[in-house]
N, C-alpha and C positions, 0 to 999 in steps of 0.2 A: 374408319372410316367412320361417319357419323353422319344419321342425317334426319332434319325435325319437319318433318311432313303433316297435312290435314288435309284429310277429304270434307270437300263441302258439297254435298248428297242436295244440297237444291239445286245449285247450279252444275252440279254434275261436273264436278273438277276435283284432281287430284292437282291438289298444289303445295311443290317441295319449297319449302321458305327457307332451306337454306344445304346443302350436299358439302358435307366436306370432308377432303382428304387429309392423311398424314403427308407429314410437308416435306418425307422422303419419296414416297409414290407418285413415280410420272409413268404409267405407261397407261395414260388416259384412257386413247387409241383401240388397245387390244380390250377393254375391261367395260367400254362405256357399252358397248352392241348387246354383249350379255346383261350390264345392270339395267338399262331399256327393255328389256325386254319382260326380265323380271317388273319390272318399274307397270309398265304398261299391266302385266297379269294382277298386279296390287289395283292398279288403281280402277280395274273393272272392277275385281272381287269387290270393292266398295263404293260399285254401278256409279266411277265416274266415265267419261265419255273424253276429256281433255288434261293433259297434262301444261302444268305451269311450272317454272322452274323460275324462283324470287331472285336465289340470291346463291354461288358457291364458291368455297374457298380452297383453291387459289381461284379469283375471278375471272382468268381465263377460259377456265372449264365452264363456265356457263356458256360460250357461245357454240363450243364442242358437243356438248349434250345437246343443244338447241336445234342444230343442225342436224347429229344423229338423230335426235327427236323425228323430227321430218320426213326422214327418209321412210 
């Protein structure tokens, strides 16, 4: 997969502009908890308090990602 991200340090927001998975990947529920743990650590490293997801491919992953981020 690929990740396009930006740290908006003024707003203390880590923005995931686009998160793209390879077409054959389907194990999102197993992958996302660990990915989010690392994403949060990277956001803290960039002095960000919040993570915002703008777009994912496939699109259905955005809801699952946001739900997992709220946990």
